[in-house]
C-alpha positions, 0 to 999 in steps of 0.5 A, a space after each residue: 500500500 502506498 502512503 497516499 492509499 493509506 491516507 485515503 483508507 484511514 480518511 474513509 474509516 476515521 476522519 473526525 476533524 472536530 477531534 483533532 486534539 484527541 487524535 494528537 493525544 492518542 499519538 502521544 499515548 501510542 509513542 509512549 507505548 512504543 517506547 515501552 515495547 522498544 525498552 522491553 524489545 518485544 518483537 513480533 515472532 514468526 506465527 505469533 501475535 502482533 499484540 504488545 510488540 514494536 510492530 503493533 505500536 509502530 502501526 498505531 503511531 503511523 495511524 495517528 500521524 496519518 489521521 492528523 495529516 488528514 485532518 490538516 489536509 496534508 499530503 504526506 507523500 508530497 511533504 516527504 519529497 519536500 522534506 527530503 529535498 530540504 535535507 539534501 540541501 542542508 546535509 549535502 546528500 542526494 535524495 532518492 525519490 
């Protein structure tokens, strides 16, 4: 799934601009949960459950980042390209796009 497709998918199932503060608080909460599973090095094992793993929490963080971008009408693919160009200029690295 491409990033733009992910934005469209999340927008279709969960788009409540009036709750933008709540989405942000959920993002902060999920980052805290990610920190905990990273500290405990809880990883998804082959054939195991994703519950309580780094993989699960990264997905949760990504979900709320995308949901917030949607609320603020931000195209993350375009922003990523712009930021990569800025980083290439700032750090003298060639951006792979």
